[in-house]
C-alpha positions in Angstrom: -96.2 -25.9 75.3 -99.7 -26.8 74.0 -100.9 -25.1 70.8 -103.9 -23.4 72.6 -101.6 -22.0 75.3 -99.1 -20.8 72.7 -101.8 -19.2 70.6 -103.2 -17.5 73.6 -99.7 -16.2 74.5 -99.2 -14.9 71.0 -102.5 -13.1 71.0 -101.9 -11.6 74.5 -98.4 -10.4 73.5 -99.8 -8.8 70.3 -102.6 -7.0 72.1 -100.1 -5.7 74.6 -97.9 -4.1 72.0 -97.9 -0.5 73.0 -96.1 2.2 71.2 -92.4 1.9 72.1 -90.5 4.6 73.9 -88.7 7.0 71.6 -85.3 5.9 70.6 -85.6 2.3 71.8 -84.2 0.1 69.0 -83.3 -3.6 69.2 -79.7 -2.6 69.7 -78.1 0.1 71.9 -78.1 3.3 69.9 -75.3 4.7 72.0 -73.1 2.0 70.5 -74.4 2.2 66.9 -71.5 2.5 64.5 -72.6 0.8 61.3 -74.4 3.1 58.8 -77.6 1.1 59.0 -77.7 1.3 62.8 -77.0 5.0 62.9 -79.7 5.7 60.4 -82.2 3.6 62.4 -81.4 5.5 65.5 -81.6 8.9 63.8 -85.1 8.3 62.2 -88.0 7.6 64.5 -90.0 5.8 61.9 -87.2 3.3 61.2 -86.6 3.0 64.9 -90.3 2.1 65.4 -90.1 -0.5 62.7 -87.0 -1.9 64.3 -88.8 -2.2 67.7 -91.8 -3.9 66.1 -89.6 -6.3 64.2 -87.6 -7.2 67.3 -90.8 -7.7 69.3 -92.4 -9.9 66.7 -89.2 -11.9 66.3 -89.0 -12.5 70.1 -92.6 -13.6 70.3 -92.2 -16.1 67.4 -88.9 -17.4 68.9 -90.7 -18.2 72.1 -93.7 -20.0 70.6 -92.4 -21.8 67.5 -91.3 -25.4 67.7 -87.5 -26.0 67.5 -87.4 -26.5 63.8 -89.3 -23.3 63.3 -87.1 -21.4 65.6 -84.0 -22.5 63.6 -85.5 -21.3 60.4 -86.7 -18.1 62.0 -83.1 -17.4 63.2 -81.6 -18.3 59.8 -84.1 -16.0 58.0 -83.4 -13.2 60.5 -79.6 -13.5 59.9 -80.1 -13.4 56.1 -82.4 -10.3 56.6 -79.8 -8.6 58.8 -77.3 -9.0 56.0 -79.7 -7.4 53.6 -80.4 -4.6 56.0 -76.7 -3.9 56.5 -76.3 -3.7 52.7 -78.6 -0.7 52.7 -76.1 1.3 54.7 -77.6 4.6 55.7 -80.1 4.7 52.8 -83.4 5.4 54.6 -85.6 4.4 51.6 -83.8 1.0 51.3 -84.0 0.5 55.1 -87.7 1.3 55.1 -88.4 -1.2 52.3 -86.3 -3.8 54.1 -88.2 -3.4 57.3 -91.6 -3.4 55.5 -90.7 -6.7 53.8 -89.5 -8.4 57.0 -92.4 -7.1 59.0 -94.9 -8.5 56.4 -93.3 -11.9 56.7 -93.2 -11.8 60.6 -96.8 -10.6 60.7 -97.9 -13.4 58.4 -96.1 -16.1 60.4 -97.7 -14.8 63.6 -101.2 -14.7 62.0 -100.8 -18.2 60.7 -99.6 -19.5 64.1 -102.5 -17.7 65.9 -105.0 -19.4 63.5 -103.8 -22.9 64.5 -105.6 -22.6 67.9 -107.1 -25.7 69.5 
């Protein structure tokens, strides 16, 4: 995929980010058992952050080169371990999501700047 096409896809995907439907997390809430997952499903603000994080992750996964994709997945796995360590602590989860979203937003912004 050419960089101009990839950058255009990223920009189109970002502009199409609409508010997610209520209770639509990156995992099925009806199967949530872990404390972090149940807290995310129970708090709309956390749920919204989870949806944004998952959306940005999927966009990046589809446009980054293979080496970048591997690093993205490794970083995501490390972040999920940190998120799980929060348990049901809403403050901790909120901070974890804000930190991860800041990183993903930055990577997307840098990728979009590369353009033609």
